[in-house]
C-alpha positions as CSV (number, residue, x, y, z in Angstrom):
1,X,118.3,121.9,93.0
2,X,118.5,121.0,96.3
3,X,115.0,120.0,98.1
4,X,113.3,121.8,101.0
5,X,113.2,120.1,103.9
6,X,109.5,119.3,104.1
7,X,110.0,117.5,100.7
8,X,112.6,115.5,102.1
9,X,110.8,114.3,105.3
10,X,107.8,113.7,102.5
11,X,109.7,111.8,100.2
12,X,110.8,109.8,103.6
13,X,107.3,109.5,105.1
14,X,106.5,108.2,101.4
15,X,109.2,105.7,101.5
16,X,108.2,104.3,104.6
17,X,104.4,104.3,104.4
18,X,105.6,101.7,101.1
19,X,107.7,99.8,103.0
20,X,104.6,99.1,106.0
21,X,102.7,98.4,103.5
22,X,104.0,95.5,101.9
23,X,105.4,93.8,105.3
24,X,104.1,91.1,107.0
25,X,101.6,91.7,109.9
26,X,103.2,90.1,112.7
27,X,101.3,87.3,114.4
28,X,100.7,87.3,118.0
29,X,101.9,84.3,120.2
30,X,102.4,81.7,117.9
31,X,99.2,82.8,115.4
32,X,101.4,82.8,112.7
33,X,102.9,79.1,112.2
34,X,100.6,78.3,109.5
35,X,101.8,81.6,107.7
36,X,102.1,80.6,103.9
37,X,105.5,80.9,102.3
38,X,106.8,83.6,100.4
39,X,106.9,82.8,96.5
40,X,111.1,82.5,96.3
41,X,110.6,79.9,98.9
42,X,107.3,78.3,97.0
43,X,109.4,78.2,94.0
44,X,112.4,76.6,95.7
45,X,110.3,74.0,97.2
46,X,108.9,73.2,93.6
47,X,111.8,73.3,91.5
48,X,112.9,70.7,94.0
49,X,110.4,68.3,93.5
50,X,110.8,68.8,89.8
51,X,107.5,70.8,89.4
52,X,108.0,73.3,86.4
53,X,105.4,75.9,85.7
54,X,103.3,75.7,83.0
55,X,100.6,78.3,81.3
56,X,98.0,77.9,78.7
57,X,94.7,79.2,78.0
58,X,91.6,77.8,78.3
59,X,88.2,78.2,77.3
60,X,86.6,79.7,80.2
61,X,84.0,76.3,80.2
62,X,86.8,73.7,80.9
63,X,88.4,75.9,83.7
64,X,84.7,75.9,85.3
65,X,84.3,72.5,85.1
66,X,88.6,71.7,86.2
67,X,87.5,74.1,89.3
68,X,84.4,72.2,90.7
69,X,86.6,68.6,89.9
70,X,89.6,70.2,92.0
71,X,87.6,71.2,94.6
72,X,86.7,67.3,95.6
73,X,91.0,66.3,94.5
74,X,93.0,65.6,97.2
75,X,95.7,67.2,95.1
76,X,93.5,70.2,94.0
77,X,93.9,71.9,90.8
78,X,97.6,70.6,89.9
79,X,97.2,67.6,90.7
80,X,94.1,67.3,88.8
81,X,95.0,68.5,85.7
82,X,98.7,66.4,86.3
83,X,96.5,63.4,86.8
84,X,94.4,64.1,83.5
85,X,97.2,64.5,81.0
86,X,98.8,61.5,82.6
87,X,95.4,59.6,82.0
88,X,95.0,61.5,78.6
89,X,98.9,61.1,77.2
90,X,99.4,57.3,78.6
């Protein structure tokens, strides 16, 4: 069953709209020099540094305490958790 021309145009518009929404907003006058890296690039950098993702479930009260302490920690939440684990295991 062939599609009508209007259906084809509507489908193409939908596809283009999806691509437009996924695209990053272009920077003006080099303002995007501090743009965050994409996920693949971040994973590559983390892997080169020897970092491995580690997920676990924690009580909400503990995560609140970790978030409060991580705000003042130089390494953020990742550095704080690594430091606490090293201290407790070492």
